[in-house]
DSSP file (Angstrom, degrees, kcal/mol; ACC not computed):
  #  RESIDUE AA STRUCTURE BP1 BP2  ACC     N-H-->O    O-->H-N    N-H-->O    O-->H-N    TCO  KAPPA ALPHA  PHI   PSI    X-CA   Y-CA   Z-CA
    1    1 A X              0   0    0      0, 0.0     2,-0.5     0, 0.0     0, 0.0   0.000 360.0 360.0 360.0 133.4   -1.8  -14.9   14.0
    2    2 A X        -     0   0    0      1,-0.1     6,-0.1     2,-0.1     4,-0.0  -0.682 360.0-115.3 -87.9 128.3   -0.1  -14.0   10.7
    3    3 A X    >   -     0   0    0     -2,-0.5     3,-1.6     1,-0.1    -1,-0.1  -0.187  31.8-107.6 -56.2 156.2    0.4  -16.9    8.3
    4    4 A X  T 3  S+     0   0    0      1,-0.3    -1,-0.1    72,-0.0    -2,-0.1   0.802 115.1  58.1 -59.4 -34.7    4.0  -17.7    7.6
    5    5 A X  T 3  S+     0   0    0     71,-0.1    72,-2.9    72,-0.1    73,-0.5   0.424  94.6  83.1 -77.4   1.0    4.1  -16.3    4.0
    6    6 A X  E <   -A   76   0A   0     -3,-1.6     2,-0.3    70,-0.2    70,-0.2  -0.902  57.1-171.9-109.0 140.3    3.0  -12.8    5.3
    7    7 A X  E     -A   75   0A   0     68,-2.5    68,-2.4    -2,-0.4     2,-0.4  -0.854  10.2-150.5-123.3 159.5    5.2  -10.2    6.7
    8    8 A X  E     +A   74   0A   0     -2,-0.3     2,-0.3    66,-0.2    66,-0.2  -0.990  26.2 160.5-128.7 136.9    4.3   -6.8    8.4
    9    9 A X  E     -A   73   0A   0     64,-2.5    64,-2.9    -2,-0.4    -2,-0.0  -0.997  38.3-166.8-150.7 154.5    6.7   -3.9    8.2
   10   10 A X        +     0   0    0     -2,-0.3     2,-0.5    62,-0.2    -1,-0.1   0.273  56.5 123.8-115.2   6.2    6.8    0.0    8.6
   11   11 A X     >  -     0   0    0      1,-0.2     4,-2.1    62,-0.1     3,-0.2  -0.539  53.7-152.2 -72.2 113.6   10.2    0.2    7.0
   12   12 A X  H  > S+     0   0    0     -2,-0.5     4,-2.5     1,-0.2     5,-0.2   0.922  93.8  48.6 -56.8 -46.8   10.0    2.6    4.0
   13   13 A X  H  > S+     0   0    0      1,-0.2     4,-2.2     2,-0.2    -1,-0.2   0.844 110.9  50.5 -65.0 -31.3   12.8    0.9    2.1
   14   14 A X  H  > S+     0   0    0     -3,-0.2     4,-2.3     2,-0.2    -1,-0.2   0.902 114.1  45.4 -65.7 -43.1   11.4   -2.6    2.6
   15   15 A X  H  X S+     0   0    0     -4,-2.1     4,-2.5     2,-0.2    -2,-0.2   0.927 114.3  46.9 -71.3 -45.7    8.0   -1.4    1.4
   16   16 A X  H  X S+     0   0    0     -4,-2.5     4,-2.7     2,-0.2     5,-0.2   0.905 113.1  51.3 -63.1 -47.2    9.4    0.6   -1.6
   17   17 A X  H  X S+     0   0    0     -4,-2.2     4,-1.7    -5,-0.2    -2,-0.2   0.926 111.3  45.5 -51.6 -51.5   11.6   -2.5   -2.5
   18   18 A X  H  X S+     0   0    0     -4,-2.3     4,-1.0     1,-0.2    -2,-0.2   0.908 113.8  51.0 -64.2 -42.2    8.7   -4.9   -2.5
   19   19 A X  H ><>S+     0   0    0     -4,-2.5     5,-3.8     1,-0.2     3,-0.8   0.945 112.1  44.2 -58.5 -51.8    6.5   -2.5   -4.5
   20   20 A X  H ><5S+     0   0    0     -4,-2.7     3,-1.0     1,-0.3    -1,-0.2   0.789 107.2  59.4 -70.3 -22.3    9.1   -1.9   -7.2
   21   21 A X  H 3<5S+     0   0    0     -4,-1.7    -1,-0.3     1,-0.2    -2,-0.2   0.738 112.9  41.4 -74.6 -23.3    9.9   -5.7   -7.4
   22   22 A X  T <<5S-     0   0    0     -4,-1.0    -1,-0.2    -3,-0.8    -2,-0.2   0.049 120.4-108.1-113.2  26.6    6.2   -6.2   -8.3
   23   23 A X  T < 5 +     0   0    0     -3,-1.0     2,-0.3     1,-0.2    -3,-0.2   0.806  68.7 153.7  53.3  36.9    5.9   -3.2  -10.5
   24   24 A X      < -     0   0    0     -5,-3.8     2,-0.3    -6,-0.2    -1,-0.2  -0.682  27.2-164.9-100.2 152.7    3.9   -1.4   -8.0
   25   25 A X  E     -C   44   0B   0     19,-1.5    19,-3.2    -2,-0.3     2,-0.2  -0.955  31.0-101.9-130.5 149.2    3.7    2.4   -7.6
   26   26 A X  E     +C   43   0B   0     31,-0.3    31,-2.2    -2,-0.3     2,-0.3  -0.540  50.8 171.5 -77.3 145.0    2.4    4.5   -4.7
   27   27 A X  E     -CD  42  56B   0     15,-2.2    15,-2.3    29,-0.3     2,-0.4  -0.931  24.1-152.5-146.0 162.5   -1.2    5.9   -5.4
   28   28 A X  E     -CD  41  55B   0     27,-2.3    27,-2.5    -2,-0.3    13,-0.2  -0.997  28.5-110.6-137.3 141.4   -4.1    7.6   -3.8
   29   29 A X  E     - D   0  54B   0     11,-2.1     2,-1.7    -2,-0.4    10,-0.7  -0.444  34.8-117.2 -64.2 146.9   -7.8    7.5   -4.6
   30   30 A X  S    S+     0   0    0     23,-2.9     2,-0.3     8,-0.1    -1,-0.1  -0.562  79.1  85.3 -95.9  78.7   -9.1   10.8   -6.0
   31   31 A X  S    S-     0   0    0     -2,-1.7     2,-0.4     6,-0.0     8,-0.3  -0.959  71.4-116.7-159.6 158.4  -11.5   11.9   -3.5
   32   32 A X        -     0   0    0     -2,-0.3     6,-0.2     6,-0.1     7,-0.1  -0.750  26.7-120.4 -99.7 145.0  -11.3   13.8   -0.3
   33   33 A X    >   -     0   0    0      4,-2.1     3,-2.4    -2,-0.4     6,-0.1  -0.263  34.7-100.3 -70.4 162.9  -12.1   12.6    3.1
   34   34 A X  T 3  S+     0   0    0      1,-0.3    -1,-0.1     2,-0.1    -2,-0.0   0.783 126.5  55.8 -55.4 -25.8  -14.9   14.2    5.2
   35   35 A X  T 3  S-     0   0    0      2,-0.0    -1,-0.3     1,-0.0    -2,-0.0   0.469 122.8-107.4 -90.0   2.3  -12.1   16.0    7.0
   36   36 A X  S <  S+     0   0    0     -3,-2.4    -2,-0.1     1,-0.2    -1,-0.0   0.491  78.2 125.4  94.9  -1.1  -10.8   17.4    3.8
   37   37 A X        -     0   0    0      1,-0.2    -4,-2.1    -5,-0.1    -1,-0.2  -0.149  67.7 -72.8 -91.6-171.0   -7.6   15.2    3.5
   38   38 A X        -     0   0    0     -6,-0.2    -1,-0.2     1,-0.1    -6,-0.1  -0.299  53.8-103.7 -77.2 167.6   -6.5   13.0    0.7
   39   39 A X        -     0   0    0    -10,-0.7     2,-0.4    -8,-0.3    -1,-0.1   0.432  61.9 -43.5 -68.2-155.5   -8.2    9.7   -0.2
   40   40 A X        -     0   0    0     -8,-0.0   -11,-2.1     1,-0.0    -1,-0.2  -0.705  57.5-144.3 -90.7 126.0   -7.0    6.2    0.6
   41   41 A X  E     +C   28   0B   0     -2,-0.4     2,-0.3   -13,-0.2   -13,-0.2  -0.552  33.9 141.6 -90.9 159.4   -3.3    5.5   -0.2
   42   42 A X  E     -C   27   0B   0    -15,-2.3   -15,-2.2    -2,-0.2     2,-0.5  -0.963  52.5 -86.5-167.7-175.3   -2.1    2.3   -1.5
   43   43 A X  E     -C   26   0B   0     -2,-0.3     2,-0.8   -17,-0.2   -17,-0.2  -0.971  37.7-143.3-112.1 126.3    0.3    0.5   -3.9
   44   44 A X  E     +C   25   0B   0    -19,-3.2   -19,-1.5    -2,-0.5     3,-0.1  -0.817  30.1 163.9 -91.2 107.8   -1.0    0.2   -7.4
   45   45 A X        +     0   0    0     -2,-0.8    -1,-0.2   -21,-0.2   -19,-0.0   0.517  59.3  81.7 -97.0  -8.5   -0.1   -3.1   -8.9
   46   46 A X  S    S-     0   0    0      1,-0.1    -1,-0.1     3,-0.0   -22,-0.1   0.754  75.7-154.0 -68.0 -25.1   -2.6   -3.1  -11.8
   47   47 A X        +     0   0    0     -3,-0.1     3,-0.1     1,-0.1    -1,-0.1   0.809  51.2 133.0  52.3  34.8   -0.3   -0.8  -13.9
   48   48 A X        -     0   0    0      1,-0.3    -1,-0.1     3,-0.0    -3,-0.0   0.521  65.0-127.9 -85.0  -3.1   -3.5    0.5  -15.8
   49   49 A X        -     0   0    0     -5,-0.1    -1,-0.3     2,-0.0     5,-0.1  -0.181  47.6 -29.7  78.0-179.5   -2.2    4.0  -15.3
   50   50 A X        +     0   0    0     -3,-0.1     2,-0.2     3,-0.1     5,-0.2  -0.292  65.5 166.5 -69.5 155.4   -4.0    6.8  -13.9
   51   51 A X        -     0   0    0      3,-2.0    -2,-0.0     0, 0.0    -1,-0.0  -0.773  56.0 -71.7-148.2-167.8   -7.8    6.9  -14.3
   52   52 A X  S    S+     0   0    0     -2,-0.2     3,-0.1     1,-0.2    -2,-0.1   0.568 129.6  35.7 -78.1  -3.6  -10.6    8.9  -12.7
   53   53 A X  S    S+     0   0    0      1,-0.2   -23,-2.9   -24,-0.1     2,-0.4   0.661 113.2  52.8-112.7 -26.3  -10.4    7.1   -9.4
   54   54 A X  E     -D   29   0B   0    -25,-0.3    -3,-2.0    -5,-0.1     2,-0.4  -0.956  56.1-176.9-127.2 132.1   -6.6    6.4   -8.9
   55   55 A X  E     -D   28   0B   0    -27,-2.5   -27,-2.3    -2,-0.4    -3,-0.0  -0.991  26.2-125.3-125.7 124.8   -3.8    9.0   -9.1
   56   56 A X  E     -D   27   0B   0     -2,-0.4     2,-0.3   -29,-0.2   -29,-0.3  -0.316  31.1-171.7 -60.5 150.5   -0.1    8.0   -8.7
   57   57 A X        -     0   0    0    -31,-2.2   -31,-0.3    -2,-0.0     2,-0.1  -0.918  26.6 -90.5-137.7 161.4    1.8   10.0   -6.1
   58   58 A X     >  -     0   0    0     -2,-0.3     4,-3.1     1,-0.1     5,-0.2  -0.412  30.2-116.7 -75.7 154.6    5.4   10.2   -5.1
   59   59 A X  H  > S+     0   0    0      1,-0.2     4,-2.8     2,-0.2     5,-0.2   0.874 117.2  56.5 -53.2 -37.4    7.1    8.0   -2.6
   60   60 A X  H  > S+     0   0    0      2,-0.2     4,-1.9     1,-0.2    -1,-0.2   0.924 110.7  41.9 -59.0 -47.0    7.7   11.0   -0.5
   61   61 A X  H  > S+     0   0    0      2,-0.2     4,-2.3     1,-0.2     5,-0.2   0.936 114.1  53.3 -69.1 -42.7    4.0   11.9   -0.4
   62   62 A X  H  X S+     0   0    0     -4,-3.1     4,-2.7     1,-0.2    -2,-0.2   0.959 111.4  45.0 -52.1 -56.7    3.0    8.2    0.2
   63   63 A X  H  X S+     0   0    0     -4,-2.8     4,-2.1     2,-0.2     5,-0.3   0.793 109.2  56.1 -71.3 -28.7    5.3    7.8    3.2
   64   64 A X  H  X S+     0   0    0     -4,-1.9     4,-2.5    -5,-0.2    -1,-0.2   0.976 113.7  39.4 -61.8 -52.3    4.2   11.1    4.7
   65   65 A X  H  X S+     0   0    0     -4,-2.3     4,-2.6     2,-0.2    -2,-0.2   0.899 114.5  55.7 -61.2 -43.9    0.6    9.9    4.7
   66   66 A X  H  <>S+     0   0    0     -4,-2.7     5,-2.5    -5,-0.2    -1,-0.2   0.872 114.4  39.1 -55.8 -43.3    1.7    6.4    5.8
   67   67 A X  H ><5S+     0   0    0     -4,-2.1     3,-1.2     3,-0.2    -2,-0.2   0.884 114.4  52.6 -77.9 -42.4    3.5    7.7    8.8
   68   68 A X  H 3<5S+     0   0    0     -4,-2.5    -2,-0.2    -5,-0.3    -3,-0.2   0.898 112.1  45.7 -59.1 -43.0    0.9   10.3    9.7
   69   69 A X  T 3<5S-     0   0    0     -4,-2.6    -1,-0.3    -5,-0.2    24,-0.2   0.406 109.8-123.2 -80.1   3.5   -1.8    7.7    9.6
   70   70 A X  T < 5 +     0   0    0     -3,-1.2    23,-3.0    -5,-0.1    24,-0.3   0.939  53.0 165.3  49.4  56.9    0.2    5.2   11.7
   71   71 A X  E   < - B   0  92A   0     -5,-2.5     2,-0.3    21,-0.2    21,-0.2  -0.529  28.6-156.5-101.5 166.5    0.0    2.4    9.1
   72   72 A X  E     - B   0  91A   0     19,-2.1    19,-2.8    -2,-0.2     2,-0.6  -0.950  19.4-124.4-127.8 151.5    1.9   -0.8    8.6
   73   73 A X  E     -AB   9  90A   0    -64,-2.9   -64,-2.5    -2,-0.3     2,-0.5  -0.894  19.0-164.6-100.9 117.8    2.3   -2.8    5.4
   74   74 A X  E     +AB   8  89A   0     15,-2.8    15,-2.3    -2,-0.6     2,-0.3  -0.929  21.1 169.8-100.2 124.7    1.3   -6.4    5.3
   75   75 A X  E     -AB   7  88A   0    -68,-2.4   -68,-2.5    -2,-0.5     2,-0.6  -0.945  38.0-118.0-139.9 160.3    2.6   -8.4    2.4
   76   76 A X  E     -A    6   0A   0     11,-2.2   -70,-0.2    -2,-0.3     3,-0.1  -0.823  15.5-165.6 -93.4 120.9    3.0  -11.8    0.9
   77   77 A X  S    S+     0   0    0    -72,-2.9     2,-0.3    -2,-0.6    -1,-0.2   0.899  81.1  12.6 -70.6 -38.2    6.7  -12.8    0.4
   78   78 A X  S    S-     0   0    0    -73,-0.5    -1,-0.2     3,-0.0     2,-0.2  -0.976  83.4-117.4-139.2 148.0    5.7  -15.8   -2.0
   79   79 A X        -     0   0    0     -2,-0.3     2,-0.1    -3,-0.1     3,-0.1  -0.497  37.9-106.2 -79.1 148.6    2.4  -16.5   -3.7
   80   80 A X    >   -     0   0    0     -2,-0.2     3,-2.7     1,-0.1    -1,-0.1  -0.452  53.9 -74.1 -74.0 158.7    0.7  -19.7   -2.7
   81   81 A X  T 3  S+     0   0    0      1,-0.3    -1,-0.1    -2,-0.1     3,-0.1  -0.273 123.2  14.4 -55.3 127.9    0.8  -22.5   -5.2
   82   82 A X  T 3  S+     0   0    0      1,-0.3    -1,-0.3    -3,-0.1     2,-0.2   0.296  98.0 122.2  95.0 -15.7   -1.6  -21.7   -8.0
   83   83 A X    <   -     0   0    0     -3,-2.7    -1,-0.3     1,-0.1    -4,-0.1  -0.602  38.2-174.3 -87.6 146.4   -2.0  -18.0   -7.0
   84   84 A X        +     0   0    0     -2,-0.2     2,-0.3    -3,-0.1    -1,-0.1   0.491  59.4  68.8-114.2  -7.5   -1.3  -15.3   -9.4
   85   85 A X  S    S-     0   0    0      0, 0.0     2,-0.6     0, 0.0    -2,-0.0  -0.705  74.8-123.1-111.7 163.3   -1.6  -12.1   -7.4
   86   86 A X        -     0   0    0     -2,-0.3   -41,-0.1    -7,-0.1     2,-0.1  -0.933  25.0-134.6-112.0 110.5    0.4  -10.7   -4.6
   87   87 A X        +     0   0    0     -2,-0.6   -11,-2.2   -12,-0.1     2,-0.3  -0.362  38.7 148.9 -63.1 139.0   -1.4  -10.0   -1.5
   88   88 A X  E     +B   75   0A   0    -13,-0.2     2,-0.3    -2,-0.1   -13,-0.2  -0.902  12.2 166.9-165.7 150.0   -0.7   -6.7    0.2
   89   89 A X  E     -B   74   0A   0    -15,-2.3   -15,-2.8    -2,-0.3     2,-0.5  -0.994  31.3-121.5-156.3 156.3   -2.5   -4.2    2.3
   90   90 A X  E     -B   73   0A   0     -2,-0.3     2,-0.3   -17,-0.2   -17,-0.2  -0.843  34.1-175.3 -95.1 133.2   -2.1   -1.2    4.6
   91   91 A X  E     -B   72   0A   0    -19,-2.8   -19,-2.1    -2,-0.5     2,-0.3  -0.976  27.3-109.7-135.3 147.9   -3.4   -1.6    8.1
   92   92 A X  E >   -B   71   0A   0     -2,-0.3     3,-0.8     4,-0.3   -21,-0.2  -0.573  17.1-148.1 -76.4 137.1   -3.7    0.7   11.0
   93   93 A X  T 3  S+     0   0    0    -23,-3.0    -1,-0.1    -2,-0.3   -22,-0.1   0.748  96.7  51.4 -76.6 -18.2   -1.4    0.1   13.9
   94   94 A X  T 3  S-     0   0    0    -24,-0.3    -1,-0.3     2,-0.1     3,-0.1   0.434 112.6-114.6 -96.6   6.2   -3.8    1.2   16.6
   95   95 A X  S <  S+     0   0    0     -3,-0.8     2,-0.2     1,-0.3    -2,-0.1   0.456  72.5 133.1  84.6  -4.3   -6.6   -1.0   15.3
   96   96 A X              0   0    0      1,-0.1    -4,-0.3     0, 0.0    -1,-0.3  -0.510 360.0 360.0 -75.4 149.5   -8.9    2.0   14.2
   97   97 A X              0   0    0     -2,-0.2    -1,-0.1    -3,-0.1    -2,-0.0   0.471 360.0 360.0 -74.9 360.0  -10.5    1.9   10.8
């Protein structure tokens, strides 16, 4: 059961809106997978800029990988009292890692 303050969506505009409202940008880890694909995609909220591990990517590239990997975006609409970070994660729809 998903707690009341969490939402799950596949809607690209909803994801982009949430990320931009929280100064987030689409990003990917800088390593290739065993199959030769790109690394793990995500929303970078840290705003540290690029480093040796994280590279910003376009929304187009992000959503291409998002759809190809059959992902959903789980996010917190409101932080809990006393919390300072915004929970969010990408999860597989088919339950596979």
